[in-house]
C-alpha positions as CSV (number, residue, x, y, z in Angstrom):
1,M,115.0,75.4,101.3
2,T,111.4,74.6,102.5
3,V,108.4,75.2,100.3
4,D,105.8,76.9,102.5
5,R,103.3,78.8,100.5
6,E,101.0,79.8,103.4
7,Y,104.0,81.3,105.4
8,C,105.3,83.1,102.3
9,M,101.9,84.7,101.6
10,S,101.6,85.9,105.2
11,S,105.2,87.2,105.2
12,F,104.7,89.1,102.0
13,L,101.6,90.9,103.3
14,T,103.4,91.7,106.5
15,Y,106.7,92.9,105.3
16,R,106.5,93.0,101.4
17,V,109.3,90.4,101.6
18,I,109.9,86.8,102.7
19,A,111.4,87.3,106.1
20,D,112.7,83.7,106.5
21,P,115.3,83.2,103.8
22,E,115.0,79.4,104.1
23,R,111.3,79.4,102.9
24,C,109.9,79.8,99.4
25,F,106.7,79.8,97.5
26,A,107.6,76.9,95.2
27,E,110.2,74.3,94.3
28,G,112.9,75.8,92.0
29,L,111.8,79.4,92.7
30,P,113.7,80.7,95.7
31,P,113.5,84.4,96.6
32,R,116.4,86.0,94.9
33,K,119.1,87.4,97.2
34,F,120.5,90.8,96.4
35,P,123.8,92.4,97.2
36,F,124.3,94.4,100.3
37,P,127.6,96.4,100.9
38,Q,130.0,94.6,103.3
39,K,131.8,97.9,104.1
40,R,129.8,101.0,104.8
41,L,131.2,104.4,105.9
42,P,130.3,105.4,109.5
43,V,128.7,108.8,109.6
44,K,128.5,111.1,112.7
45,D,127.9,114.5,111.1
46,S,126.5,116.1,107.9
47,S,129.9,117.1,106.5
48,T,131.1,113.4,106.4
49,L,127.8,112.4,104.8
50,K,128.1,115.1,102.2
51,S,131.6,114.2,101.3
52,E,130.8,110.5,100.9
53,L,127.7,111.2,98.8
54,E,129.7,113.4,96.5
55,R,132.5,110.8,96.2
56,A,130.1,107.9,95.5
57,T,128.0,109.9,92.9
58,R,131.0,111.3,91.0
59,D,132.6,107.9,91.0
60,A,129.5,106.4,89.4
61,C,129.6,109.1,86.7
62,K,133.3,108.8,85.8
63,D,132.7,107.1,82.4
64,G,129.6,109.2,81.5
65,K,127.4,106.1,81.7
66,A,125.3,107.1,84.7
67,A,122.0,108.9,85.0
68,L,120.0,110.1,88.0
69,A,116.5,109.1,89.2
70,L,115.3,112.6,90.4
71,S,112.2,113.0,92.5
72,G,110.9,116.2,94.0
73,G,112.4,115.5,97.3
74,I,115.7,116.4,99.0
75,D,117.5,113.0,98.9
76,S,117.9,112.8,95.1
77,A,118.2,116.6,94.9
78,I,121.4,116.3,97.0
79,L,122.8,113.8,94.5
80,A,121.8,116.1,91.6
81,K,124.3,118.6,92.8
82,F,127.1,116.1,92.4
83,M,126.1,115.0,88.8
84,P,128.3,116.4,86.0
85,K,126.6,119.3,84.1
86,G,124.6,118.0,81.2
87,S,123.8,114.7,82.9
88,T,120.4,113.2,82.4
89,A,117.8,112.9,85.2
90,Y,114.6,110.9,85.0
91,T,111.5,111.6,87.0
92,F,108.6,109.0,87.4
93,R,105.1,110.2,86.7
94,C,102.0,108.0,87.0
95,V,99.3,108.7,84.5
96,V,95.6,107.9,84.9
97,P,93.4,109.2,82.1
98,G,90.9,111.8,83.3
99,Q,92.3,111.9,86.8
100,Q,94.9,114.1,88.6
101,V,97.5,112.2,90.6
102,T,100.7,113.1,92.5
103,D,103.2,114.6,90.0
104,E,106.7,115.4,91.2
105,S,108.0,116.4,87.8
106,P,107.6,120.2,88.3
107,A,109.6,120.2,91.5
108,A,112.1,117.8,90.0
109,A,112.4,120.1,87.0
110,R,113.4,123.0,89.2
111,F,116.2,120.9,90.8
112,A,117.4,119.8,87.3
113,E,117.5,123.4,86.1
114,E,119.4,124.5,89.1
115,C,122.0,121.7,88.6
116,G,122.3,122.0,84.8
117,L,120.8,118.5,84.1
118,I,118.7,117.3,81.2
119,H,115.4,116.4,82.6
120,K,113.2,113.6,81.2
121,V,109.8,112.4,82.5
122,V,109.0,108.7,82.4
123,D,105.2,108.1,82.4
124,I,103.9,105.0,84.1
125,T,100.5,103.6,83.2
126,W,98.4,100.7,84.4
127,E,99.3,98.9,81.2
128,D,103.0,99.2,82.3
129,M,102.0,97.6,85.6
130,L,100.4,94.7,83.8
131,A,103.2,94.2,81.4
132,L,106.2,94.4,83.7
133,T,104.9,92.9,87.0
134,P,105.0,89.2,85.9
135,A,108.6,89.3,84.8
136,L,109.6,91.2,87.9
137,M,107.9,88.6,90.1
138,K,109.5,85.7,88.3
139,R,113.0,87.3,88.6
140,R,112.4,88.0,92.3
141,G,110.7,84.7,93.1
142,A,108.0,86.5,95.0
143,P,105.4,89.2,94.6
144,I,106.7,92.8,94.4
145,H,106.2,96.3,95.8
146,S,104.3,98.6,93.4
147,I,107.3,100.9,93.0
148,E,109.3,98.3,91.1
149,V,107.4,98.9,87.8
150,Q,108.3,102.6,87.6
151,I,111.9,101.9,88.6
152,C,112.1,99.2,86.0
153,K,110.6,101.3,83.2
154,A,112.9,104.2,84.1
155,A,115.9,101.9,84.1
156,M,114.8,100.5,80.7
157,Q,114.6,104.0,79.3
158,A,118.0,104.9,80.7
159,K,119.5,101.7,79.2
160,Q,117.9,102.6,75.8
161,D,119.4,106.1,76.1
162,G,122.9,104.5,76.5
163,F,123.4,104.5,80.3
164,E,124.7,101.6,82.3
165,R,123.8,102.9,85.8
166,L,120.9,104.7,87.4
167,I,121.6,106.5,90.7
168,F,118.9,106.7,93.4
169,G,118.5,108.6,96.7
170,E,117.0,105.6,98.4
171,T,117.8,104.6,102.1
172,A,118.3,108.2,103.3
173,D,115.0,107.8,105.3
174,V,115.8,104.5,106.9
175,N,119.4,105.3,107.6
176,Y,119.0,108.8,109.0
177,G,115.6,109.1,110.7
178,G,113.2,110.0,107.9
179,Q,110.4,107.6,108.7
180,D,109.0,110.0,111.3
181,G,105.7,108.1,111.7
182,L,107.5,105.0,112.8
183,L,109.9,107.1,114.9
184,S,107.2,109.1,116.6
185,Q,107.2,107.2,119.9
186,D,108.8,104.4,122.0
187,W,107.0,101.3,120.8
188,L,106.0,98.3,122.7
189,A,106.7,95.3,120.5
190,G,103.1,94.4,119.9
191,D,102.1,98.0,119.0
192,F,105.0,98.3,116.6
193,I,104.2,95.1,114.8
194,E,100.6,96.3,114.5
195,R,101.7,99.7,113.2
196,Y,104.3,98.4,110.7
197,T,102.5,95.5,109.2
198,Y,101.4,96.5,105.6
199,V,98.4,94.1,105.4
200,K,97.4,92.1,108.4
201,P,97.4,88.5,107.1
202,W,94.4,87.5,109.3
203,K,92.3,90.2,107.6
204,A,93.1,88.9,104.1
205,L,93.9,85.2,104.1
206,T,91.8,82.1,104.9
207,H,94.8,80.4,106.5
208,P,97.0,83.2,107.9
209,R,100.3,82.6,109.6
210,L,102.2,84.7,112.2
211,A,105.4,85.6,110.3
212,L,107.3,87.3,113.1
213,E,110.9,86.4,112.1
214,G,111.5,89.9,110.8
215,F,110.5,91.5,114.2
216,A,111.9,89.0,116.7
217,P,115.6,89.9,116.6
218,F,114.8,93.5,117.5
219,I,112.6,92.9,120.6
220,R,114.4,94.1,123.7
221,D,112.6,94.3,127.1
222,G,109.3,94.1,125.4
223,H,110.0,97.0,123.0
224,I,111.3,97.5,119.4
225,D,113.6,100.4,118.6
226,P,112.2,101.7,115.3
227,H,115.5,103.2,114.0
228,T,117.4,99.9,114.6
229,F,114.6,98.0,112.9
230,N,114.6,100.4,109.9
231,S,118.3,100.5,109.4
232,T,118.9,96.8,109.8
233,F,115.8,94.9,108.5
234,Y,113.7,97.4,106.5
235,I,116.7,98.7,104.6
236,R,117.2,95.3,103.0
237,E,113.5,95.1,102.0
238,S,113.5,98.6,100.6
239,T,116.6,98.2,98.4
240,T,115.4,94.8,97.1
241,S,112.9,96.7,94.8
242,Y,115.7,98.8,93.3
243,F,118.1,95.9,92.6
244,N,115.4,93.7,91.2
245,A,113.8,96.3,89.0
246,C,117.1,97.5,87.6
247,G,118.4,94.0,87.2
248,L,115.5,93.1,84.9
249,A,116.5,96.2,82.8
250,D,120.1,95.2,82.8
251,C,121.0,98.5,84.4
252,E,123.0,98.8,87.6
253,A,121.3,100.5,90.6
254,V,123.6,102.8,92.4
255,I,122.5,103.9,95.9
256,P,125.1,106.3,97.5
257,F,123.3,106.6,100.8
258,L,123.4,102.8,101.2
259,G,127.2,103.0,101.4
260,T,126.9,104.9,104.7
261,Y,125.3,104.4,108.1
262,L,124.6,106.5,111.2
263,A,127.4,105.8,113.6
264,V,125.9,107.7,116.6
265,P,122.5,107.2,118.3
266,L,119.7,108.8,116.4
267,D,118.5,112.0,118.1
268,Y,114.9,111.1,118.6
269,A,114.1,114.5,120.2
270,R,115.1,116.3,117.0
271,V,113.1,113.9,114.8
272,R,110.0,114.1,117.1
273,G,110.4,117.9,117.2
274,G,110.0,118.2,113.4
275,E,113.6,117.6,112.2
276,S,113.3,114.2,110.5
277,K,116.6,113.1,108.9
278,Y,118.3,116.2,110.3
279,L,121.7,115.3,108.9
280,V,120.3,115.0,105.4
281,R,118.5,118.3,105.8
282,E,121.8,119.9,106.8
283,V,123.4,118.7,103.6
284,F,120.5,119.9,101.5
285,K,120.6,123.3,103.1
286,S,124.3,123.6,102.4
287,L,123.8,122.8,98.7
288,Y,120.5,124.7,98.2
289,P,120.7,127.7,100.6
290,D,117.9,129.5,98.8
291,F,115.5,126.5,98.5
292,V,112.8,125.5,101.0
293,A,113.0,121.8,101.6
294,P,109.9,120.3,100.0
295,P,107.6,118.0,102.1
296,K,108.4,114.3,102.1
297,L,106.3,112.3,99.7
298,P,106.4,108.5,98.9
299,M,107.4,107.5,95.4
300,P,104.3,108.3,93.3
301,R,102.0,105.4,92.4
302,A,98.4,105.7,91.4
303,T,97.2,102.7,93.4
304,N,94.2,104.5,94.9
305,E,93.0,105.5,91.4
306,W,93.9,102.2,89.7
307,F,92.1,100.1,92.4
308,K,89.1,102.4,93.0
309,D,86.6,99.9,91.4
310,W,88.5,96.6,92.1
311,K,86.2,94.1,93.8
312,G,89.0,92.1,95.4
313,P,90.6,88.7,95.0
314,V,88.6,85.6,94.0
315,R,91.1,82.8,94.8
316,P,90.1,80.6,97.8
317,E,93.3,81.6,99.7
318,F,91.7,85.0,100.3
319,L,88.7,86.1,102.5
320,P,85.7,87.5,100.5
321,H,85.5,91.3,100.7
322,C,88.9,91.5,102.4
323,T,90.0,94.6,100.4
324,D,86.8,96.6,101.0
325,N,88.3,98.9,103.5
326,M,91.9,98.8,102.3
327,T,94.0,101.7,100.9
328,G,95.2,101.5,97.3
329,D,98.7,100.4,98.3
330,Q,97.3,97.6,100.4
331,K,95.0,96.5,97.6
332,W,98.1,96.4,95.3
333,L,99.8,93.9,97.7
334,V,96.7,91.6,97.7
335,Y,96.2,92.0,93.9
336,C,99.9,91.3,93.2
337,L,99.9,88.3,95.5
338,E,96.9,86.8,93.7
339,M,98.5,87.4,90.4
340,F,101.7,85.7,91.6
341,L,99.7,82.7,92.7
342,N,98.0,82.5,89.3
343,L,101.4,82.6,87.6
344,L,102.7,79.9,89.9
345,D,99.8,77.7,88.9
346,S,100.6,78.3,85.2
347,G,104.3,77.7,85.6
348,F,104.9,81.4,84.6
349,E,103.9,80.4,81.1
350,G,104.7,83.2,78.6
351,V,106.8,85.3,81.1
352,Q,110.2,86.0,79.7
353,N,113.0,88.3,80.9
354,G,111.2,91.3,79.4
355,V,107.5,91.5,79.7
356,L,104.5,89.1,79.6
């Protein structure tokens, strides 16, 4: 494995992951590889998807040692219908004193009540971000996505409550056409790369690199098909956060949607006509005929509030004022990368398997 810090910095800002598996930030700290199912069920219709999600969820609950991560969205709500009555469901809620932030717990509570589940809310604070991020980065061998802290804290709570597994609705979007912004048009390769990149390295780093390894395999005739990219490359990046966070908590991450894939061409006309992840919506409607599907929201994280007054990075690897016009999520990636570099320089002193 080749140590290439400059490449890894640019790759993380581009994809939130190190795209080239043969490069790493430091000797003895390779990016951790996470499991990906070798056999996945091909899905052509919503009835097949529904049956497989029910099978996978009930199988994970056979010994009574599984709980559900329940958001206010339709993906985890579907899985809630397959949990045994009296099971526990956890909802993440970011807390910023004196400020109102996105709170999915009321919507999640409604699904929990409908399904006869015990509903618990796990509050996430900035202090949690500071406490858990170093250990998560050390375990992963790279900086992390902001959602990993809330996943980890919920998994730790589930473990403390006696559960061995936490079930998530992740990968429904990337598998079945839920990323409607990325799916909104036929993309020229350069335009897609511009649209997808989380933080453009040349706007943040003093020595940026073009880390195109993640995009290159998907370029055909000058275009990138967004669904193929999502369901092949992005799906691995998105699940990494769940496996890493739950791994630190010694709690297995179970992702029923990940055991399936869309075996027919995605109907772009339906997605672009307002029916994102139409098969998943059909499953939801069959299970909740009297519910209106809630709008899609990203996993709550209070990055805009937490970084409102942050002045930006100070290390020489970063351009001065590079975060001035960034969103909170983008600022987190830069902040987290700078923290990771500081920890690298200190040899991760004081970072154990739990917290800093």
